[in-house]
C-alpha positions in Angstrom: -173.5 3.7 -16.0 -170.9 6.7 -15.6 -169.9 6.5 -19.9 -173.3 6.6 -20.5 -174.5 9.6 -18.9 -171.2 11.1 -20.1 -172.3 10.3 -23.6 -175.9 11.5 -23.0 -174.7 14.6 -22.0 -172.3 15.5 -24.9 -175.8 14.6 -27.4 -177.4 17.5 -24.7 -174.8 19.5 -26.0 -174.0 19.0 -29.4 -178.0 20.6 -29.8 -179.0 24.3 -29.9 -180.9 25.4 -27.6 -184.7 25.8 -28.1 -185.4 29.1 -30.1 -188.2 31.3 -28.8 -187.2 34.7 -29.4 -187.2 36.9 -32.6 -184.8 39.7 -32.4 -184.9 42.4 -34.8 -181.7 44.3 -34.5 -181.7 48.0 -35.3 -178.4 48.8 -35.0 -176.5 49.9 -38.4 -175.1 47.3 -38.8 -176.9 44.6 -38.8 -180.7 46.0 -39.9 -181.0 46.2 -43.5 -185.0 47.9 -43.7 -185.0 50.1 -40.7 -188.1 50.8 -41.8 -190.2 47.7 -42.7 -189.0 46.7 -39.3 -191.8 49.1 -37.7 -194.2 47.8 -40.0 -193.3 44.2 -39.0 -193.7 44.7 -35.2 -197.3 47.0 -35.9 -198.1 43.4 -37.8 -196.7 41.8 -34.8 -199.0 43.6 -33.0 -202.0 43.6 -34.6 -201.8 39.5 -34.2 -202.3 40.9 -30.2 -198.9 40.1 -29.9 -196.8 41.3 -27.1 -193.5 43.0 -28.4 -190.7 44.6 -25.8 -189.3 47.2 -27.6 -185.3 47.0 -26.5 -184.6 51.1 -25.6 -181.0 51.5 -26.2 -180.1 48.1 -26.9 -179.0 47.6 -30.8 -180.6 50.8 -32.0 -183.5 49.8 -30.2 -184.4 46.2 -31.3 -187.7 44.9 -31.4 -188.4 40.9 -29.1 -190.8 38.8 -30.6 -192.3 36.3 -29.6 -190.6 32.9 -32.1 -193.0 32.2 -34.3 -193.0 30.9 -38.3 -195.1 33.2 -39.6 -193.4 35.8 -38.2 -189.7 34.6 -39.8 -191.7 34.2 -43.4 -193.4 37.9 -42.7 -189.6 39.4 -41.9 -188.2 37.4 -45.2 -190.8 37.9 -47.3 -190.6 41.9 -46.1 -186.7 42.1 -45.8 -186.6 42.6 -42.7 -182.9 41.3 -40.7 -183.5 39.0 -37.5 -182.1 37.1 -35.3 -183.7 33.8 -34.1 -182.3 33.4 -29.9 -183.1 30.9 -27.4 -184.1 31.2 -24.2 -181.6 31.8 -22.2 -180.1 34.0 -24.6 -183.2 36.6 -24.3 -182.9 36.3 -20.7 -179.2 37.3 -20.4 -180.3 40.5 -23.0 -182.7 41.4 -20.5 -181.1 41.0 -17.6 -178.2 43.8 -19.3 -181.1 45.8 -19.9 -182.0 45.8 -16.7 -179.0 46.1 -14.8 -178.9 50.2 -13.3 -175.2 50.3 -15.3 -176.7 50.4 -18.5 -179.1 52.9 -19.7 -181.4 50.8 -21.4 -184.9 50.0 -20.7 -187.9 47.0 -22.5 -190.5 49.1 -22.6 -194.1 46.6 -23.5 -195.6 47.3 -26.7 -199.3 46.0 -26.3 -201.7 47.0 -28.6 -201.6 48.5 -33.2 -202.8 51.7 -32.7 -205.3 53.4 -34.8 -203.8 55.4 -37.2 -205.9 58.7 -38.2 -203.9 61.1 -41.1 -205.3 64.8 -41.6 -205.2 65.4 -45.6 -207.3 66.8 -47.7 -208.9 64.2 -49.1 -207.2 64.8 -52.8 -203.5 64.1 -52.1 -201.3 61.6 -53.0 -199.6 59.5 -50.2 -196.0 60.8 -51.2 -197.3 65.0 -50.6 -196.1 64.2 -47.0 -193.4 62.6 -45.7 -196.0 60.5 -43.2 -198.1 58.6 -45.3 -195.5 58.2 -47.5 -193.1 56.2 -45.1 -197.1 54.5 -43.4 -197.4 53.3 -46.9 -193.4 51.7 -47.3 -193.7 50.4 -44.0 -197.1 49.1 -44.6 -199.1 49.9 -41.8 -202.3 51.2 -42.2 -204.0 54.2 -42.0 -207.1 56.0 -42.7 -207.7 59.7 -43.7 -209.5 62.5 -42.4 -210.1 65.6 -43.0 -212.4 68.8 -41.6 -215.8 67.4 -41.8 -214.5 63.8 -39.9 -212.8 66.0 -37.6 -215.7 68.4 -36.2 -218.3 65.4 -36.0 -215.7 63.7 -33.3 -214.0 60.6 -34.8 -210.7 61.8 -33.8 -212.5 59.8 -30.9 -212.1 56.6 -33.0 -208.3 56.7 -33.0 -204.9 55.9 -30.8 -202.8 58.8 -33.1 -203.1 61.9 -35.1 -200.8 62.8 -37.8 -201.2 66.3 -39.2 -200.6 67.1 -42.6 -198.6 70.2 -43.6 -201.6 72.4 -43.6 -202.0 76.0 -43.1 -204.5 76.4 -40.1 -205.2 80.2 -40.0 -206.8 79.7 -43.5 -203.7 81.8 -45.5 -204.1 79.4 -47.5 -199.8 78.1 -47.1 -198.8 82.0 -47.8 -198.3 81.1 -51.7 -200.5 83.7 -52.4 -197.1 85.7 -54.3 -195.9 83.0 -56.4 -199.0 80.7 -57.1 -202.0 82.8 -56.8 -202.4 82.6 -60.7 -201.5 78.8 -60.4 -204.7 75.8 -61.3 -203.4 74.2 -58.2 -203.7 77.6 -55.8 -206.8 78.2 -57.3 -208.9 75.1 -57.4 -207.4 74.4 -54.0 -208.7 77.5 -52.5 -212.2 76.7 -53.7 -212.1 73.8 -52.4 -211.6 75.2 -49.1 -214.2 77.5 -49.1 -216.5 75.5 -50.6 -216.0 72.7 -47.5 -215.7 76.0 -45.0 -219.7 76.8 -46.7 -221.2 73.3 -46.3 -219.6 73.1 -42.4 -221.1 76.5 -41.7 -218.4 78.7 -42.2 -218.4 82.6 -43.3 -214.4 82.0 -43.9 -211.6 79.0 -44.2 -210.3 80.6 -41.2 -213.3 79.9 -38.7 -213.3 76.7 -40.1 -209.7 75.5 -39.7 -210.2 77.6 -36.2 -212.3 74.9 -35.6 -210.8 71.7 -36.2 -206.9 73.1 -34.5 -209.8 73.1 -31.3 -211.1 69.9 -31.8 -207.8 68.5 -32.2 -206.4 70.6 -29.2 -209.3 68.3 -27.4 -208.3 65.4 -29.0 -204.9 65.7 -27.6 -206.4 67.3 -23.8 -207.9 64.1 -24.1 -205.5 61.8 -24.2 -204.3 61.6 -27.7 -201.1 61.3 -29.4 -200.7 64.0 -32.2 -198.0 64.7 -34.5 -197.4 67.3 -36.9 -194.6 68.3 -40.0 -193.6 71.8 -41.7 -196.6 73.7 -41.4 -198.4 72.3 -39.6 -196.5 72.4 -36.5 -196.7 76.7 -36.0 -199.9 77.0 -38.0 -201.4 75.1 -35.4 -199.8 76.9 -32.8 -201.1 80.5 -34.0 -204.4 79.5 -34.9 -204.9 79.2 -30.9 -203.5 81.9 -29.8 -204.7 83.9 -32.4 -209.1 82.1 -31.7 -210.9 85.3 -32.0 -208.8 87.4 -34.3 -208.7 88.3 -38.0 -205.2 87.9 -38.7 -205.7 87.4 -42.5 -205.8 90.2 -45.2 -208.3 90.4 -47.4 -206.9 88.0 -50.5 -207.3 85.5 -48.3 -211.1 85.8 -46.6 -212.6 89.3 -48.2 -212.1 92.1 -45.7 -208.9 93.6 -43.9 -207.3 92.0 -41.0 -208.2 93.3 -37.3 -206.3 96.4 -36.5 -203.4 96.0 -34.1 -203.8 91.8 -33.6 -200.6 90.9 -32.7 -201.2 92.3 -29.1 -204.3 90.7 -29.3 -202.4 86.6 -29.6 -202.8 84.7 -26.4 -199.3 83.0 -25.9 -201.0 80.5 -23.3 -203.3 78.5 -25.8 -200.7 77.1 -27.8 -198.7 74.2 -27.2 -195.6 74.2 -28.2 -195.1 79.0 -28.6 -194.6 82.0 -26.9 -193.7 85.3 -27.7 -193.6 85.1 -31.5 -194.3 88.3 -33.8 -196.8 87.0 -36.7 -195.8 88.0 -40.4 -198.3 90.0 -42.0 -197.1 90.8 -45.0 -199.7 88.3 -47.7 -196.3 88.3 -50.1 -193.8 86.6 -47.3 -193.5 83.0 -47.6 -193.4 83.3 -43.8 -195.8 82.8 -40.9 -194.1 83.7 -37.6 -190.8 84.2 -36.1 -190.8 81.1 -35.0 -189.4 79.5 -37.7 -185.8 79.8 -39.0 -186.4 79.3 -42.5 -185.2 82.2 -43.4 -182.4 83.0 -41.2 -180.5 80.1 -40.9 -177.1 80.0 -42.8 -175.6 76.5 -43.0 -174.7 74.5 -46.4 -176.7 71.2 -47.4 -173.3 69.9 -46.8 -173.0 70.5 -42.8 -176.7 70.5 -42.0 -177.3 67.8 -39.5 -178.8 67.7 -36.7 -178.1 65.9 -33.6 -180.3 64.3 -30.5 -180.3 64.6 -27.7 -179.7 61.1 -24.6 -182.1 60.9 -22.3 -182.3 58.1 -19.3 -184.6 55.2 -21.0 -185.3 53.8 -17.5 -186.5 57.2 -16.4 -187.1 59.6 -19.3 -188.9 56.2 -21.7 -191.4 58.3 -23.3 -188.5 60.7 -25.5 -186.2 57.8 -25.4 -189.0 56.3 -27.3 -188.5 58.6 -29.8 -184.9 60.0 -30.8 -184.2 55.8 -30.7 -182.2 55.5 -34.2 -178.9 54.0 -34.9 -176.7 57.4 -35.3 -177.6 60.3 -32.8 -177.1 63.0 -35.8 -179.7 62.8 -38.9 -179.2 64.7 -41.9 -180.8 67.7 -42.1 -184.0 68.9 -44.5 -185.8 71.6 -45.3 -189.6 72.4 -45.7 -191.8 76.0 -45.4 -191.1 75.3 -41.8 -187.3 73.9 -41.3 -187.1 75.0 -37.5 -187.9 76.9 -34.7 -186.1 79.4 -32.9 -184.6 78.2 -29.4 -186.0 80.7 -27.4 -189.5 80.6 -28.8 -190.3 77.1 -27.0 -191.8 77.2 -23.7 -190.4 76.3 -21.4 -192.2 72.8 -20.4 -191.4 71.4 -24.0 -188.5 68.9 -24.6 -185.9 69.7 -27.7 -185.5 66.2 -28.5 -183.5 67.0 -31.8 -181.1 70.4 -32.4 -178.8 72.5 -35.5 -176.0 73.2 -32.8 -174.5 75.3 -35.5 -176.7 78.1 -34.5 -179.5 76.4 -31.9 -181.8 75.3 -33.7 -184.7 73.3 -32.5 -185.5 70.5 -34.9 -187.9 67.7 -33.4 -189.7 69.0 -30.0 -192.0 66.8 -28.0 -194.5 67.7 -24.8 -197.6 66.8 -22.8 -200.9 68.9 -23.0 -203.7 67.5 -20.7 -204.0 64.0 -20.3 -202.5 64.0 -24.6 -199.3 64.1 -26.2 -197.6 66.1 -29.1 -194.7 65.8 -31.4 -193.4 68.9 -33.5 -190.4 67.6 -36.2 -190.1 70.2 -38.5 -188.8 70.4 -42.3 -190.6 68.6 -44.7 -189.8 65.1 -46.1 -186.2 63.3 -44.7 -185.0 62.3 -47.1 -185.1 65.7 -50.2 -183.1 68.2 -48.6 -185.6 71.2 -50.4 -188.1 70.4 -51.5 -190.1 71.9 -54.0 -193.8 72.1 -55.3 -193.8 69.6 -58.4 -191.3 67.7 -57.2 -190.6 64.1 -57.6 -191.7 61.8 -54.8 -189.1 60.2 -52.6 -188.3 57.0 -53.6 -188.0 55.0 -50.1 -187.4 51.6 -51.1 -183.8 53.7 -51.9 -183.6 54.7 -48.3 -184.4 51.6 -46.4 -182.1 52.7 -43.3 -183.4 56.3 -43.1 -182.8 57.9 -39.7 -185.0 60.7 -40.3 -187.8 58.4 -40.8 -186.9 56.6 -38.1 -188.6 59.4 -35.6 -191.6 59.3 -37.5 -191.7 55.8 -36.7 -190.3 55.7 -33.4 -193.8 58.0 -32.6 -196.4 56.2 -34.5 -195.6 53.4 -32.2 -195.1 55.0 -29.4 -199.4 55.2 -28.5 -199.3 50.9 -28.5 -196.5 51.5 -25.1 -198.0 50.0 -21.9 -199.2 53.0 -20.6 -197.5 54.2 -17.1 -198.5 56.9 -14.4 -197.2 60.1 -16.2 -195.1 62.6 -14.8 -196.3 66.1 -14.2 
């Protein structure tokens, strides 16, 4: 009998433990397709399964219930994954929960409904966010002025602002492109849209849209913006009721002494900025550091901040990456002057050489906003007419990962926020 028991025990040890979870590692060494890994996670959430986001564990890995369908989908999309047993899962979660470890396991509950505020004619590669959503196979809906003004934002959990100009100055492209067919067409289309929706000027229409977006965030929405959509949004809010546009933009001169009438209390992130008055200068205000920075492309990197995963899970989620050093990239709005960022706004990424803020986050009412400087994380100095970025060549882009962190952020189980 004793011999039989020993044989059974040995046989049991020889069988592999029953696998019950899929681990999608997000470290630099293991994951072949970081960007598509977010798409897999979103796809699993669409199946109404919960996912654990393992903050600071192997680059912010994802823990998913095991299923043959999920394994196959990972294989199809080229996403690296590991099958782990119940006991291994418990071991990982125990490690993460230890007070000595700066880690956390955040539950993702549902796939957020995503809207992208963008002109309907724009191609997906016109904007880094639409490009990476498409590459990661995360669905989104394009909306624009009509949808925003008819309160359709309420249908969505997450909103991205395409590199828009909310001031009504057509991106300050006047000097270089005022004779270009695309500029003339865009201006004509914007004026037609303003007239259709009952506004005398494009600047008035864009202000109305900005106010609706503000209300969406205050009511609990998640808003993410890049490049010129960040500072031009805040400038539009601060200049509410003040004409800051010159005649070539709206048909009449700007208001006398408009700088003194700017109300910084209305902005999300920025304060004390000085507007660029000249229509011939490709810049909105002193917020942006593009023309002030003196950094070589080879040394242009920014550093992600480190947060307590257990006490500050929100910024920890937003900086998850397989490296803390991210390649810099330029845009119309590249980075933000630190002294013009409000004290209650978190600087999550900075260029330490000259103290630029690259990646910032804040709370507004019941909602959240994230501003990310630059145009395209894998195109250092994108210019009008440049070829699109092929993300298949950059499947592990740290800069693009920051965008996708924000996409998954609304999926996290809600807890009472600290004020």
